[in-house]
C-alpha positions in Angstrom: 110.9 -71.3 133.5 113.9 -70.4 131.5 115.1 -66.8 131.0 117.8 -67.2 128.3 118.8 -63.6 128.1 120.3 -63.8 131.6 120.9 -67.6 131.6 118.3 -67.7 134.4 115.8 -70.2 135.7 112.8 -69.6 138.0 109.6 -71.5 139.0 106.0 -70.7 139.3 102.9 -72.7 140.2 100.6 -70.8 137.8 101.1 -69.6 134.3 99.4 -66.4 135.3 102.4 -65.7 137.6 105.1 -66.4 135.0 105.5 -62.8 133.8 105.8 -61.3 137.3 108.2 -64.1 138.5 110.4 -63.6 135.4 110.4 -59.8 135.9 111.3 -60.2 139.6 114.1 -62.7 138.8 115.6 -60.4 136.1 115.4 -57.3 138.3 117.1 -59.1 141.2 119.8 -60.7 139.0 120.6 -57.5 137.1 120.1 -55.3 140.2 117.7 -52.9 138.4 114.3 -51.5 139.4 111.4 -53.8 138.7 109.6 -51.0 136.9 112.3 -51.0 134.2 112.0 -54.7 133.3 109.8 -55.8 130.5 109.1 -59.5 129.7 107.7 -61.2 126.6 106.8 -64.8 127.0 107.7 -66.5 123.7 107.3 -70.2 124.3 105.4 -72.3 126.8 106.2 -76.0 126.8 105.2 -78.9 128.9 107.4 -81.9 128.4 107.4 -82.4 124.6 104.2 -80.3 124.0 104.7 -76.9 122.5 101.8 -75.3 124.4 102.2 -71.8 122.8 102.2 -73.3 119.3 99.2 -75.4 120.0 97.3 -72.6 121.6 98.1 -70.4 118.6 96.9 -73.1 116.2 93.7 -73.5 118.2 93.1 -69.7 118.0 93.6 -69.8 114.3 91.2 -72.7 113.9 88.6 -70.8 116.0 89.0 -67.7 113.9 88.6 -69.8 110.7 85.5 -71.6 112.2 83.9 -68.2 113.1 84.6 -67.0 109.5 83.1 -70.2 108.1 80.1 -69.9 110.4 79.4 -66.4 109.3 79.6 -67.5 105.6 77.3 -70.4 106.3 74.8 -68.1 108.0 74.8 -65.7 105.1 74.2 -68.6 102.7 71.4 -69.9 104.8 69.8 -66.5 104.8 70.1 -66.3 101.0 68.5 -69.7 100.6 65.8 -68.9 103.1 65.0 -65.8 101.1 64.8 -67.7 97.9 62.5 -70.4 99.5 60.3 -67.7 101.1 59.9 -66.0 97.8 58.7 -69.4 96.4 56.2 -69.8 99.2 57.9 -72.7 100.8 56.6 -73.3 104.4 58.9 -72.3 107.2 59.0 -75.9 108.6 60.2 -77.1 105.2 62.8 -74.4 105.1 64.0 -75.7 108.5 64.1 -79.2 107.1 66.1 -78.1 104.0 68.6 -76.1 106.2 68.7 -78.8 108.9 67.7 -76.2 111.5 64.7 -76.0 113.8 61.6 -74.3 112.3 62.2 -71.5 114.9 65.7 -70.9 113.5 64.2 -71.1 109.9 61.7 -68.4 111.0 64.6 -66.3 112.3 66.4 -66.6 109.1 63.4 -65.8 107.0 62.6 -62.8 109.3 66.1 -61.6 109.0 65.8 -61.8 105.3 62.5 -59.9 105.4 63.9 -57.2 107.6 67.1 -56.9 105.6 65.1 -56.2 102.4 
């Protein structure tokens, strides 16, 4: 692991140890108390793979997926409500929404409870 601020290098077997290893290396190199050293890991790379960047992109994708899932659930609830109001059977609502009839029942019940 590179510590550019002090032109230092250190090694660790586990990523979970990186911060403490860097802090210890800095404290020893600068001859300062360990408690005064703060470390921020900016980049993690393995060969040509920017691990930090990829991990951040994955987290952004997961956040967006969660948002889209919430939006889709709200739309499904609205459609279930409209279909229930038109006396469409739960099994048919499940078919339309491409969910099990049990899930369709949950959506319809959620709509009924939310009203």
